[in-house]
C-alpha positions as CSV (number, residue, x, y, z in Angstrom):
1,X,11.0,-17.7,8.1
2,X,8.4,-17.9,11.2
3,X,7.3,-17.5,14.9
4,X,7.4,-20.8,16.0
5,X,10.9,-22.0,17.3
6,X,10.3,-25.7,16.2
7,X,9.1,-24.5,12.5
8,X,12.0,-22.0,12.1
9,X,14.3,-24.8,13.2
10,X,12.9,-27.6,10.7
11,X,12.4,-25.5,8.1
12,X,15.9,-24.2,8.2
13,X,17.0,-27.9,8.7
14,X,14.6,-29.0,5.5
15,X,16.4,-26.1,3.6
16,X,19.8,-26.6,4.0
17,X,20.4,-30.3,5.0
18,X,18.0,-32.1,3.1
19,X,17.9,-30.2,0.0
20,X,21.2,-28.9,0.1
21,X,20.5,-25.6,-0.8
22,X,22.1,-22.6,0.6
23,X,20.6,-19.4,3.0
24,X,21.8,-15.8,2.5
25,X,20.4,-13.2,4.8
26,X,21.7,-10.3,3.6
27,X,21.9,-7.9,6.8
28,X,23.1,-11.1,9.1
29,X,26.3,-12.4,7.3
30,X,26.6,-15.0,10.0
31,X,23.8,-16.8,9.3
32,X,25.2,-17.1,5.4
33,X,25.3,-20.9,4.4
34,X,27.5,-20.0,1.6
35,X,30.4,-19.4,4.0
36,X,31.7,-21.0,7.3
37,X,30.9,-24.5,6.3
38,X,33.3,-25.8,8.7
39,X,32.0,-27.1,12.3
40,X,32.6,-23.8,14.0
41,X,30.8,-21.5,11.5
42,X,28.0,-24.3,11.1
43,X,28.0,-24.1,15.3
44,X,27.9,-20.2,15.4
45,X,25.2,-19.9,12.6
46,X,23.3,-22.8,14.6
47,X,23.3,-20.8,17.6
48,X,22.2,-17.5,16.2
49,X,19.5,-19.0,14.5
50,X,18.4,-20.7,17.8
51,X,18.6,-17.7,19.9
52,X,16.3,-15.5,16.9
53,X,14.0,-17.9,17.1
54,X,13.6,-18.0,20.6
55,X,13.0,-14.3,20.2
56,X,10.6,-14.6,17.7
57,X,8.5,-17.2,19.4
58,X,8.8,-15.2,22.8
59,X,7.7,-12.0,21.1
60,X,4.2,-13.5,19.2
61,X,3.2,-15.1,22.6
62,X,3.8,-11.3,24.2
63,X,1.7,-10.1,21.6
64,X,-0.8,-12.4,21.7
65,X,-1.0,-12.1,25.7
66,X,-1.3,-8.5,25.3
67,X,-3.9,-8.9,22.5
68,X,-6.0,-10.9,25.1
69,X,-5.6,-8.5,27.7
70,X,-6.7,-5.6,25.6
71,X,-10.1,-7.7,24.7
72,X,-10.3,-8.3,28.0
73,X,-10.3,-4.7,29.1
74,X,-12.7,-3.4,26.0
75,X,-15.2,-6.4,26.9
76,X,-15.1,-4.8,30.3
77,X,-15.8,-1.6,29.5
78,X,-18.7,-2.7,27.3
79,X,-17.1,-1.8,24.2
80,X,-18.6,-3.4,21.0
81,X,-15.5,-5.9,19.2
82,X,-15.7,-6.8,15.3
83,X,-18.2,-5.5,12.8
84,X,-21.3,-4.0,13.6
85,X,-23.8,-6.1,12.0
86,X,-25.4,-4.5,8.8
87,X,-29.3,-4.5,8.4
88,X,-30.8,-6.1,6.0
89,X,-32.2,-3.7,3.3
90,X,-36.0,-3.4,3.0
91,X,-35.6,-4.0,-1.2
92,X,-34.6,-8.2,0.2
93,X,-37.8,-9.0,1.4
94,X,-39.6,-9.1,-2.0
95,X,-36.9,-10.5,-3.8
96,X,-36.4,-13.2,-1.0
97,X,-40.1,-14.1,-1.2
98,X,-39.7,-14.4,-5.2
99,X,-36.3,-16.5,-4.5
100,X,-38.3,-18.9,-1.9
101,X,-40.9,-19.4,-4.6
102,X,-38.6,-20.3,-7.1
103,X,-39.5,-17.5,-9.3
104,X,-35.6,-15.9,-8.6
105,X,-32.5,-17.9,-8.7
106,X,-30.0,-17.6,-6.5
107,X,-27.4,-15.5,-9.4
108,X,-31.3,-13.3,-10.6
109,X,-32.0,-12.5,-7.0
110,X,-28.3,-11.4,-5.7
111,X,-28.4,-8.9,-9.8
112,X,-31.9,-7.4,-8.6
113,X,-30.4,-6.2,-5.4
114,X,-27.2,-5.4,-6.7
115,X,-25.2,-7.9,-4.5
116,X,-22.9,-10.6,-4.9
117,X,-24.4,-14.4,-4.4
118,X,-22.5,-14.6,-1.3
119,X,-23.9,-11.6,0.1
120,X,-27.3,-12.6,-0.6
121,X,-26.9,-15.7,0.9
122,X,-25.7,-14.2,4.0
123,X,-28.9,-12.3,4.2
124,X,-31.0,-15.1,3.9
125,X,-28.9,-16.8,7.0
126,X,-29.7,-13.7,8.9
127,X,-33.3,-13.3,7.6
128,X,-33.9,-17.2,9.0
129,X,-31.9,-16.5,12.4
130,X,-34.3,-13.4,12.8
131,X,-37.3,-15.4,12.3
132,X,-36.3,-18.2,14.5
133,X,-35.9,-15.4,17.2
134,X,-39.4,-14.3,17.0
């Protein structure tokens, strides 16, 4: 149902109490809301749900911490993180000039290069950034 303690609790309440629907967890019959609708059954399932919600959130926080530590170590070692930048192909420049002069539309320019419109826009942004740095 999630990794956030309060979200799990709220979602469970929304389904069971407000919508009056039952939840069946096949490998956890203790949380089956179709049975044990008495006070003790509800108490036990609420406690189990709270415990599982806590464990889920704690694990998510541990994962985030380990990830941050790994990223910090990689940065300290000078490793590259993320995608490697793709260079602008040399065929881009003549097509860009014609697009800039309004000879080509975005669609026709991207077809000429054999890329999507989105990819062509990305190349334009990268080209403009490169021109600003010069």
